[in-house]
N, C-alpha and C positions, 0 to 999 in steps of 0.2 A: 446371445451374440455379445462378441467383444467389443471393446473400443478399436477404432481405425485411429492410427497416428499419422500425424504429417507435420514436419518440422516447420516452426515459424521464421527460424534462421540458421545459419550454420554453427551458431554460437550457444544457442539456448532457445526456449520456447517450444511448445506443441500445441496443435489444434486436436482434439478428441473428438470423432464424430460416430455415428451409427446407433447411440443411445440417448435417450431422454432420461434426465434426473426427475425423479418422482417418488412417491411413497413405496411404490412397488420395486424400485430398482434394488437389485441384490446386494447385500453387503460387500461382496467380493468385488463387484463393479465399482462401488464406491471408494473402496480401498485402492483399486487401480488408478482411480483419478488421484487420490492423495499422493500415491508414490510417484505418479507422473509430474505432481508440482514439485516434490522435494528433488527429483532427479533434474527437471528441465528448466525449474524457477518460475515460469509463467504457462499455464494451460488455458487454451480457449475452447469452450464447449458452445458452438454455434448452433443457432436454431431451436433454442430452447423455450419452452412456454412453462414457466413459472408462476406460482403463488408464493406469497410469503410464508405460508405453511410448507410449501415444498423447500424452499430454502433452509427454513429452519430445521426440519426434519434431515436433510442432507448435512448440514453442519453438525448437528448432534450426533450423527453416527461416526464423525470423524474426529471431535473432540468437544470442547467447552467454549460456546460463544462468549465474547467479551459483550458486556451489556454497556450500551454507549448513550450517553443522553440525547435524546432526539430535540430537545428544547428545554429552557431555563424552567418552565412550569409544567413540564411533563415527565412522567417517571423514565428510567433507561430503557431502551430495547435492544434485543440482539439483532432483528433484521430492522435496518435503519433507513427509511426513505429520504432522497435526497434528490434536489432539483432547482430549478430557478424560478419556480412560481411558491407565491406563498398561498395560505389556506382560502384566500379569496379568488383565487387564480390571476393575481397580478404578478408582473415580473419583480423579481426581490432587486432593490437597487444594489449596486456595485457598492456604494459606500456604506451599506448597512452592516452591522456586525456578521450577518450571514455572509453576506458578499464578499467582505475583507477575509474571512475564514477561506473561501473557496480560492480566492485568489492567492492565499498562502500555498495552496495545494498544487500550484503551477510551480511550485519550487521542489527540486528532487529532494525525495524524502523516503524514510521508512516508516510505516505504520506503528504507532504505539510504543516507539523506542522512548518516549518521555513517561512513561508510566510503568509499574509493576503491578501484575503480571502484563508483559509485553504480548503482540500479535505475534504468531506462528504463522498462519495463513490467513489472506485476505480475500474476500469474494465481492464481485460486484456484478450486478445483473442490469442490462440495458433494457427499459421499457418504451420510452419514448427518446427517439434520437434526433440531434439537429440535423439539417440536410448538408452542413459542411463544417469542419473543424471538430474541437473537442476529442480529438485523439488521447488515448491514454499511452504515455510511453515508458518503457521499461530498461533497466541497464543491470546488467549480468556483475554483481560485486565479487564473485569468485574469480571471474575472467580479468577485472579490475585488478584484483589481489596479484593473480598470476602475471599480468604483465608488468609488475613492479620488478626492478633488478633485486638480487639477495641482499644489498646492501640497505635497499630501501625498506624492504621488508624487515630487516633486522631492526630499524630505527623506528618502525612502526609498533612492532611487537611489543607489549608491556605498557603501552599509552592508553590512558583512561579518559574517555570524552563524556562531558556532563549534557546531557538532553533535556531540552526544555521546550515545551509546546509554547510557552509565554515569550521565549527567545523567537522562535520562528513566526509566530504570529505578528510578534512587532516589527519583523522585517516586512510584513505586507501591510503596516499600518494599524493593527489591530492591537488595542491594548485595554480597553475597558471591558473586563471580565464580569459576568455576572455572580451574584452568590450561588454557591452550591457547586463551584467549579475548583476550589481551592485545593482539593487533592491531585489535580491534574496539573498544577502550576509548580510542583517541587522538582528540583534537579534532580535526573536519575543517573548514577554514573553507569557506564557500560565501556567494557573493553573495543577499543578501535578495530581490533581484529577478532572475529569470530569464527568458532568452529562448528559447522553443522553438526546436530548429534545423529542424524540419520545418515549422512553421506561420508561424514569425516572432513569434507573440503573447508578449507579456510575461505574466509569473504571479507572484504573491508565492510564495516558498519558505519559509512558516513551518510550524514543527511543534514537537512537544512537545520533539524533540531537541535544540531550541537552548539552549545553555547561557549564551552572552554575546554581545551585539551590539556594533559598533564604538562605543566612547566610551561604553558604560553598563557599570554593575554587574552582578554576577549577580542581585541582586534587583530592580533596575530593568529588566531583560533579561525577568526572568520576567513582570513585570507588562507591560511593553510587548506581548510575543508574546501573551499572553492576550488583552490589548486587540484586537490584530490578528485572532486567530483569533474572538473573539466578533462582530466586523463582519463577518467572513468568511462565519460559519455562520449567516446569517439564513436562515428556513425555504425562502424562494424560492431560495436557491443550494445546497439539498442535496437528494441523492437516497439515499432510504433502502431498500436493498435487502432485501424479505422473501425469505429462501432457500427453495428446493425441490428436492429431489433431483434431481441432473444438471445444477444450474445450473453454467455456467463463465463466470467473470468475469475481465475484464481491465481496468487502467485504467494511465494513464499518470502515472508519479510527477513528471513535469516540470511537470504543469498542475493536478493534483488532490492532495487530501489525503483521508485517511480514518480511520475508526475502528470498532473493533468494538463493539456493544452487549450487555448482560448477558444471560443466560438462566439457566434452574436447571441449574448445573454441576454439583450433587450429586445430582441426578436425572435428568436428561435427557442422552442420549449425543449427541454431536457428533464427526463424523470428516471430515475435508477433506485435500486436497492443494493445496501452493502451490508457486509457483517464480517467480523473478525473472530478467529479463534485465538483462545487464550494459551499463552506456555505455561502449563500447570506446573513446571519446574521452578518456576519462580514465586509459586504461592508461599 
C-alpha cells in the first residue's frame, strides 16, 4: 500500500495517509516520506500510534539523529520529550529557564542553524494535545525568496548571517545558561540564501537566531531580519497546523521556518516528542 497525498495549502505542505510508521514499514515507503518532505517542505502523518523506539527507528532509516540535551543533569538523547509538566506532574512556570526557552520558540526560527552540524529534517509527534491553541505554524522560504524582486535577490546573495541561540533566547529574556552548553553558544556563520541540495531551489535562511549580517550592526540586523520575516509570513505563505493526538509532523529546515503559538500552559497539558536529523555534509 502506498501513501495517499493531500495538499495542505496551494503553496506547500502535504498530508500523507494510508500507512503507519513502525518497525515493519518498508524502506521504500520511508524514503517516500523523506522525498515528500524535501518536495513539499512540510509533511503531516495523522493518526499515528508511535513509541519512542518507532520514532528512533524511523529517523535512523532516513539519516543520523542529532543528540539534544534533555536536561543539564542528563545525557543527550535523540528522541526528546517535551511538554509543560515537570517530573512531578506540576505545570512548569513561564518564568523558569525551560518556560523562557519555550517562549523563544514562538518566534519564527529554523532549527539548529546556531550549531554545526545543523538539522536537515525535524520531527514532532503529538501525544497529549491541549483543547485549544498551541498550533505550529510554517512558512515556505523558497516562496519567500521567489517573491523578492531580482534587484532584492541580488542584494541578498552573498550576505552572511551569524546565528546564535544565545541571541534568540535573550530576546525572550533567557540569559542564564547552565554549565555544559558552551558549545551551543558560539556564533555560526551561514549564507543568508541557501540552495537545497536535493531540489536545487533557493531559499532564504532567515530566523530569530540571526544576530548580525554582513556589513550591518546588531540593531540594523534585527530590523532587517524582522522586515524579511514580515514579508515572508504573508497569510498565503503560511500553514498553521492544528494538532490532534497522533499527528506526526516532519519539516525541512533547509526551506521552511516555523514557530509555536500560545496555549493555556498553566491549565492544559501538552506532551510531545521531537527529533532532528543531522546535516552530515557539515561534519
